[in-house]
C-alpha positions, 0 to 999 in steps of 0.5 A, spaced: 500 500 499 502 506 498 503 512 502 497 516 498 492 510 499 494 511 507 493 519 507 486 518 503 484 513 509 486 518 514 482 523 511 476 518 511 477 517 518 477 523 520 471 525 516 467 520 519 468 516 512 467 508 511 474 505 513 475 504 521 481 505 525 483 497 524 483 498 516 488 504 518 492 501 523 493 495 518 494 500 512 499 503 517 503 497 518 503 495 510 506 502 509 511 501 515 513 494 513 514 497 506 518 503 508 522 498 513 523 494 507 525 499 502 530 502 508 533 495 508 535 496 501 537 502 502 542 500 507 544 494 503 545 499 497 549 504 502 553 498 504 555 496 497 557 503 496 561 503 501 564 497 499 566 500 492 569 506 496 573 502 499 576 498 493 577 505 490 580 507 496 585 501 496 586 503 488 588 509 489 593 507 495 596 502 490 596 507 484 600 512 490 605 507 491 606 506 484 607 513 483 611 514 489 616 508 486 616 512 479 618 518 483 624 515 486 626 512 480 625 518 476 630 521 482 635 516 481 636 516 474 636 524 474 642 522 479 645 518 474 644 523 468 647 528 472 653 524 474 654 522 466 654 529 465 659 531 470 663 525 467 662 528 460 663 535 462 670 533 465 672 529 459 670 534 454 674 539 459 680 535 459 680 534 452 679 541 451 685 543 455 689 538 451 688 540 445 690 547 447 696 544 450 697 541 443 696 547 439 700 552 444 706 547 443 705 547 435 705 555 436 711 555 440 715 550 435 712 553 429 715 560 432 722 557 434 722 554 427 720 561 424 725 564 428 731 559 426 729 560 419 729 567 419 736 567 423 739 563 418 736 567 412 739 573 416 746 570 417 746 568 410 744 575 408 749 578 412 754 573 409 752 575 403 753 583 404 759 581 407 762 577 401 760 583 397 763 588 401 770 584 401 769 583 393 768 591 393 773 592 398 778 588 394 776 590 388 777 598 390 784 596 393 787 592 387 784 597 382 
């Protein structure tokens, strides 16, 4: 029996209508039984929803744990990348320093060779000039 029908019975009882108090009480008990069943169904639904929420919480906890693991892996990889970068930078810097030293040595060696060549050329030129002067002096003296 529906609640609307119960209200209709109540109206008829107040106005002195056909249904008596016994019919109204039975109807009231029927409605209360239906409401209790409905309440039990709702409680079961609430319990089921709570179980679903608990499952979701458990899944969320698992996902949080996985995310924490991934974060730690990413941090470890980040440290490894930093270490590799430092090693590469050190190696590159060492190679650059070595190349600079080699270039400086090459430049100095080339400069020394140029200086030797210039000195040799200068001595040859001075020797030639000295020879020419000696020839002119001899020519002058004997002529």
